[in-house]
C-alpha positions in Angstrom: 59.0 112.0 106.8 55.7 113.1 105.2 53.8 110.2 106.9 55.5 111.1 110.2 54.2 114.7 109.9 50.7 113.5 108.9 50.5 111.4 112.0 51.5 114.3 114.2 49.0 116.6 112.5 46.2 114.1 112.8 46.9 113.5 116.5 47.3 117.3 117.2 43.9 118.1 115.5 42.2 115.6 117.7 43.7 116.9 120.9 43.3 120.6 120.2 39.7 120.0 119.1 39.0 118.5 122.4 40.7 121.3 124.3 39.0 124.0 122.2 35.6 122.4 122.8 36.2 122.3 126.5 37.4 125.9 126.4 34.2 127.1 124.6 32.0 125.2 127.2 34.1 126.6 130.0 33.7 130.1 128.5 30.0 129.6 127.8 30.8 131.6 124.7 28.2 132.8 122.3 27.4 135.4 119.7 30.2 137.4 118.1 32.9 136.1 120.5 32.1 132.5 119.7 32.3 133.3 116.0 35.8 134.9 116.5 37.0 131.9 118.5 35.7 129.4 115.9 37.3 131.4 113.0 40.7 131.6 114.9 40.6 127.9 115.7 39.7 127.1 112.0 42.7 129.2 110.9 44.9 127.4 113.4 43.9 123.9 112.0 44.1 125.1 108.4 47.6 126.5 109.0 48.7 123.1 110.2 47.3 121.4 107.1 48.9 124.0 104.8 52.2 123.5 106.6 52.5 120.0 105.1 52.9 121.5 101.7 55.7 123.9 102.8 58.3 121.3 103.9 60.7 122.2 101.1 60.3 126.0 101.7 62.3 126.4 104.9 61.4 130.1 105.7 57.7 129.7 105.1 57.6 126.4 107.0 59.2 128.0 110.1 57.0 131.2 109.7 53.9 129.0 109.8 54.7 128.1 113.4 55.1 131.8 114.3 51.6 132.2 112.8 50.4 129.4 115.1 51.8 131.4 118.1 49.9 134.5 117.0 46.6 132.6 116.6 46.9 131.0 120.0 47.7 134.3 121.6 44.6 135.9 119.9 42.4 132.9 121.0 43.6 133.5 124.6 43.0 137.3 124.3 39.4 136.7 123.2 38.7 134.7 126.3 36.6 136.3 128.9 38.9 134.9 131.5 42.4 136.2 132.2 43.7 132.6 131.9 41.7 130.0 130.1 43.6 126.8 131.0 42.2 124.8 128.0 43.3 127.4 125.5 46.6 127.9 127.4 47.3 124.2 127.1 47.5 124.6 123.3 50.8 126.4 123.8 52.1 123.2 125.3 50.9 121.2 122.3 52.7 123.7 120.0 56.0 123.4 121.9 55.8 119.7 121.7 55.1 119.9 117.9 57.9 122.3 117.0 60.5 120.3 118.9 59.5 117.1 117.2 59.1 118.3 113.6 61.7 121.1 113.2 65.5 120.6 113.4 66.7 120.7 116.9 68.1 124.2 116.8 65.0 125.7 115.2 62.8 123.6 117.4 64.4 124.9 120.6 64.2 128.6 119.3 60.5 128.4 118.3 59.7 126.4 121.4 61.4 128.9 123.7 59.5 131.8 122.0 56.2 129.9 122.4 57.0 129.3 126.1 57.8 133.0 126.6 54.6 134.2 124.8 52.5 131.7 126.9 53.7 133.5 130.1 52.7 137.1 129.0 49.2 136.9 130.4 50.7 135.6 133.7 53.0 138.7 133.8 49.9 141.0 133.4 47.9 138.9 136.0 50.7 139.1 138.6 51.2 142.8 137.8 47.6 143.6 138.7 47.3 141.0 141.5 50.6 139.8 143.0 49.4 136.7 144.8 51.2 133.5 145.7 48.6 131.5 143.7 49.3 133.3 140.4 53.0 133.2 140.9 52.8 129.4 141.7 50.7 128.8 138.5 53.2 130.8 136.4 56.1 128.9 137.8 54.3 125.6 137.3 53.6 126.3 133.6 57.1 127.6 133.2 58.5 124.3 134.5 56.1 122.3 132.4 57.3 124.3 129.3 60.9 123.6 130.2 60.1 119.9 130.8 58.4 119.5 127.5 61.3 121.3 125.7 63.9 119.1 127.3 62.0 115.8 126.9 60.8 116.5 123.3 64.3 117.7 122.4 65.8 114.4 123.8 63.1 112.4 121.8 63.9 114.4 118.7 67.7 113.7 119.1 67.0 110.0 119.6 64.9 109.9 116.5 67.6 111.7 114.5 70.2 109.2 115.7 68.0 106.3 114.8 67.4 107.7 111.3 71.2 108.3 110.9 71.8 104.7 112.1 69.2 103.4 109.6 70.9 105.4 106.8 74.3 104.1 107.7 72.9 100.6 107.9 71.4 100.9 104.4 74.7 102.2 103.1 76.6 99.4 104.7 74.1 96.9 103.2 74.6 98.5 99.8 78.4 98.5 100.2 78.3 94.9 101.3 76.2 93.9 98.3 78.7 95.7 96.0 81.7 94.1 97.8 80.1 90.7 97.4 79.5 91.3 93.7 83.1 92.5 93.3 84.4 89.5 95.3 82.4 87.1 93.0 83.7 88.9 89.9 87.3 88.7 91.2 86.8 85.0 92.0 85.4 84.4 88.5 88.3 86.2 86.8 90.8 84.4 89.0 89.3 81.1 88.0 89.4 82.1 84.4 93.0 83.2 84.6 94.0 80.0 86.4 92.2 77.9 83.8 94.1 79.8 81.0 97.4 79.3 82.8 96.8 75.6 83.2 95.8 75.4 79.6 99.0 77.2 78.5 101.1 75.0 80.7 99.5 71.9 79.3 99.9 73.2 75.7 103.6 74.2 76.3 104.7 71.0 78.1 102.7 68.5 76.0 103.5 70.3 72.7 107.2 70.5 73.4 107.5 66.8 74.4 105.3 65.6 71.6 107.3 67.5 69.0 110.5 66.0 70.3 109.0 62.6 70.5 107.6 62.7 67.0 111.0 63.7 65.6 112.7 60.8 67.5 110.1 58.3 66.1 110.7 59.7 62.6 114.4 59.3 63.0 113.8 55.7 64.3 111.7 55.0 61.2 114.5 56.2 58.9 117.3 54.1 60.5 115.2 51.1 61.4 116.5 48.9 58.5 120.0 50.3 58.5 120.9 50.2 62.2 118.6 48.1 64.3 120.6 48.7 67.5 120.4 52.5 67.2 116.7 52.3 66.4 116.2 50.3 69.6 118.0 53.0 71.5 115.9 55.7 70.0 112.7 53.7 70.8 113.8 53.3 74.4 114.6 57.0 74.6 111.2 57.9 73.0 109.5 55.7 75.6 111.3 57.5 78.4 110.4 60.8 76.8 106.7 59.8 76.6 106.8 58.8 80.3 108.4 62.1 81.3 105.8 64.0 79.2 103.0 62.2 81.0 104.5 63.0 84.4 104.8 66.7 83.4 101.2 66.8 82.4 100.0 65.2 85.6 102.1 67.6 87.6 100.5 70.6 85.8 96.9 69.3 86.2 97.1 67.9 89.7 99.5 70.2 91.5 99.8 73.3 89.3 103.5 72.9 89.5 105.7 76.0 88.9 108.9 75.3 87.0 111.8 75.6 89.4 114.4 77.7 87.7 117.7 78.5 89.5 119.3 81.6 87.8 118.3 80.3 84.3 120.4 77.1 84.6 117.3 75.1 83.8 117.1 76.9 80.5 120.5 75.5 79.6 119.3 72.0 80.4 116.2 72.6 78.3 118.3 73.7 75.3 120.7 70.8 75.6 117.9 68.2 76.0 115.9 69.6 73.1 119.0 69.7 70.9 119.9 66.1 71.7 116.4 64.9 71.0 115.9 66.7 67.7 119.5 67.1 66.3 118.8 70.9 65.9 121.7 73.2 66.5 120.9 75.7 69.2 123.2 78.6 70.0 122.5 80.4 73.2 123.9 83.6 74.8 122.4 84.3 78.2 124.0 87.3 80.0 122.2 87.4 83.3 124.9 86.2 85.7 125.1 89.4 87.8 121.4 89.9 88.2 118.9 87.8 90.3 115.6 87.6 88.4 112.3 87.2 90.1 110.7 83.8 90.0 107.9 85.0 87.7 110.3 86.4 85.1 112.4 83.2 85.3 109.4 81.0 84.6 108.1 83.3 81.8 111.5 83.1 80.1 111.6 79.4 80.5 108.1 79.0 79.0 108.9 81.5 76.2 112.0 79.6 75.1 110.3 76.2 75.4 107.4 77.3 73.2 109.8 79.0 70.7 111.9 75.9 70.3 108.8 73.8 69.8 107.4 76.1 67.1 110.7 76.4 65.3 110.9 72.7 64.8 107.2 71.8 64.4 106.1 74.7 62.1 109.4 76.2 60.8 111.3 72.9 60.3 114.4 74.8 61.5 117.8 73.2 61.8 119.4 76.1 63.7 118.1 78.4 66.4 119.8 81.4 68.0 118.8 82.5 71.5 119.9 85.7 73.1 118.9 87.0 76.6 120.5 90.1 77.9 119.8 91.5 81.4 120.4 95.1 82.6 119.3 97.1 85.5 116.3 98.3 83.4 115.0 94.8 82.6 115.5 91.9 80.3 115.7 91.9 76.5 115.4 88.7 74.5 115.7 87.6 70.9 115.0 84.1 69.5 115.6 83.5 65.8 115.6 80.3 63.6 116.5 79.5 60.0 113.2 77.8 59.3 110.8 78.2 56.4 109.0 81.1 58.2 105.5 82.1 57.2 103.9 84.4 54.7 101.3 85.4 57.3 101.8 84.9 61.0 98.9 83.0 62.5 98.4 83.8 66.2 97.6 80.4 67.4 97.5 79.2 71.0 101.2 79.1 71.5 101.8 82.7 70.2 98.9 84.0 72.2 100.2 82.3 75.3 103.6 83.9 74.9 102.0 87.3 74.4 99.8 87.0 77.5 102.8 86.0 79.7 104.9 89.0 78.6 102.1 91.5 78.7 101.2 90.3 82.2 104.7 91.6 83.2 104.0 94.8 81.3 106.6 93.8 78.7 106.6 93.9 74.9 106.9 91.1 72.4 106.9 91.1 68.6 106.9 88.3 66.0 108.6 88.6 62.6 108.9 86.1 59.7 111.8 86.9 57.3 114.4 84.3 56.5 113.1 82.2 59.3 111.1 83.2 62.3 112.1 85.8 65.0 110.7 86.6 68.4 111.9 89.8 70.0 110.9 91.5 73.2 111.6 93.2 76.5 110.5 92.8 80.1 111.0 96.0 82.2 112.0 96.6 85.7 111.5 93.2 87.3 115.1 92.4 88.4 116.4 92.1 91.9 119.7 93.9 92.5 
């Protein structure tokens, strides 16, 4: 804005200097009158320069234009002619300046005052000599004033609209940049979350299958010399289990398969299969027959029980595991307890962290306790479908 005002001031000084020089030559002014005219013109130019420093002082800034009107009026009154057209033209320059530099409302008001003041001498001229020539001149200058007011006001409005568009464009660019950064951050977090989910799935599936496979192989080793046929059956079963585990891992990595659980029936199959492979007694009580769970909750419960069974056998060396799941209209409560060796200090390894992450993602609670075995207890709120 400052550069814009400086350009207008520089251009105005050049134009009014030319007009003032022409006016002095036209006047053939000299002596005291010339001194007065030069002083008034100097004050007019100086006032324009000072005005640049008053941009943030609204009242003084507008008042400086009123001072310009007074100076031009005094210049014209010190002319030896009733109308000096060169000096009179400075009114037109002022009208153009105020409509371009002030806000539109203020510009129109000051411009209208300037136009009215510029016609005062014509009123006196016509009062003393009512001729068609003077009336025509007054009407001509009046139309020129109106034309300048309208055109400059339109130009000012166009400039304001352009500035507003530029401002909106810059804000849109800034918003676009922030949106792009936010999108990239969301994408990065989504990738991280997906990697963590895949890692949990691989850990849960592979760990579960490998635990059962190791126990089968250990059982095979114990009975190898006593019952060769049973050992062969166990080896065959172990081979099938290894193949199944490999298929599960490939499904997780290649297709990010979600476990298809139909009203928790798959959990019953998981418990039965795990018990058959490990000879661990598993007692389950699942009371969710009257409530349809969401797919995310069903998968979370499945993964939770699968990891719990694996940890009970692998780390706790448990021979019995009790599973209880109770569903109400407020949510799902679960309790999984084994008779294993427990732990003096619970280490939050990858398996426990994975269970905690899954439950907390559903805004649930989960706790781990090691006393006469290992116990997992928790609650998932409000995620049931009536």
